[in-house]
C-alpha positions as a printed Julia matrix, in Angstrom:
102×3 Matrix{Float64}:
  16.92   10.53  -17.93
  17.03    7.0   -18.51
  13.69    5.17  -19.42
  14.36    2.74  -16.34
  15.08    5.66  -13.67
  11.94    7.27  -15.3
   9.97    3.95  -14.84
  10.97    3.73  -10.93
  10.39    7.26   -9.98
   6.52    6.41  -11.79
   6.03    3.09   -9.36
   7.12    4.99   -6.3
   5.06    7.86   -6.86
   2.08    5.54   -7.67
   2.79    3.76   -4.15
   3.24    6.97   -2.71
  -0.27    8.18   -3.93
  -2.0     5.07   -2.72
  -0.61    5.75    0.92
  -1.86    9.58    0.73
  -4.98    8.18    2.42
  -5.44    8.27    5.85
  -7.58    5.47    5.51
  -5.43    3.59    3.59
  -2.31    3.88    6.17
  -4.67    2.24    8.9
  -5.68   -0.38    6.24
  -2.37   -1.16    5.54
  -1.53   -1.03    9.71
  -4.31   -3.51   10.28
  -3.26   -5.78    7.7
  -0.08   -5.64    8.66
  -0.84   -6.44   12.37
  -2.31   -9.83   10.78
  -1.37  -12.36    8.73
  -4.02  -11.54    6.09
  -7.81  -10.66    6.55
 -11.06  -10.41    4.51
 -12.54   -7.03    3.19
 -15.25   -7.94    6.01
 -12.67   -8.02    8.72
 -11.61   -4.6     7.7
 -15.13   -3.24    7.7
 -15.51   -4.27   10.96
 -12.43   -2.56   12.26
 -12.9     0.99   10.84
 -16.07    2.76   10.58
 -16.12    3.09    6.86
 -18.94    1.47    4.58
 -17.98   -1.96    2.88
 -17.74   -0.17   -0.9
 -15.33    2.2     0.49
 -13.24   -0.23    2.17
 -13.23   -1.87   -0.98
 -12.3     0.63   -3.03
  -9.62    1.32   -0.48
  -8.65   -1.96   -0.9
  -8.5    -2.1    -4.68
  -6.14    0.93   -5.01
  -3.81   -0.63   -2.69
  -3.81   -3.75   -4.59
  -3.25   -1.71   -7.9
  -0.38    0.05   -6.21
   1.37   -3.35   -5.53
   1.4    -2.75   -1.79
  -1.33   -5.53   -0.58
  -2.09   -8.63   -2.25
  -4.96  -10.39   -2.88
  -5.73  -13.78   -2.85
  -9.83  -15.31   -3.74
 -10.8   -17.47   -0.9
 -14.05  -19.5    -1.73
 -16.35  -16.69   -0.41
 -14.05  -14.13    1.01
 -11.01  -12.64   -0.62
  -7.78  -12.29    1.49
  -5.61   -9.53    1.86
  -2.24   -9.25    3.15
   0.25   -6.73    2.95
   3.38   -7.3     0.6
   5.76   -5.89    2.63
   9.08   -6.29    0.4
   6.83   -3.47   -1.61
   6.23   -1.54    1.66
   9.78   -1.5     2.43
  10.86   -0.43   -1.2
   8.77    2.41   -0.5
  10.54    2.96    2.63
  13.98    2.41    0.63
  13.0     4.87   -1.72
  11.74    7.52    0.43
  15.24    7.53    2.42
  17.17    7.88   -0.51
  15.23   10.75   -2.09
  15.68   12.55    1.41
  19.24   11.24    1.46
  19.96   12.76   -1.84
  18.56   16.04   -1.39
  19.58   16.66    2.44
  23.34   15.52    2.11
  25.01   18.27    1.64
  23.67   20.22    4.37
């Protein structure tokens, strides 16, 4: 298998792994409904400790699904809509390739 295909598969898998926790999906939904949020705003929205929200945000940032911008005392987070669309397209392509023969 060509290295670029393997690399793409690893990137998709990493992004899907980041989305594998229900709290992270809810955080993505919340961030998507807003232009950007600070961690405190996310904490206030969910029944999770600040440290837990920070960890979830870190995982989403590392997977490239959420962008992080330092903003004085409060860091801002926003969904990377293009990255999320890439995940969607990759999953759709996988489903189509696996199910097209039926």
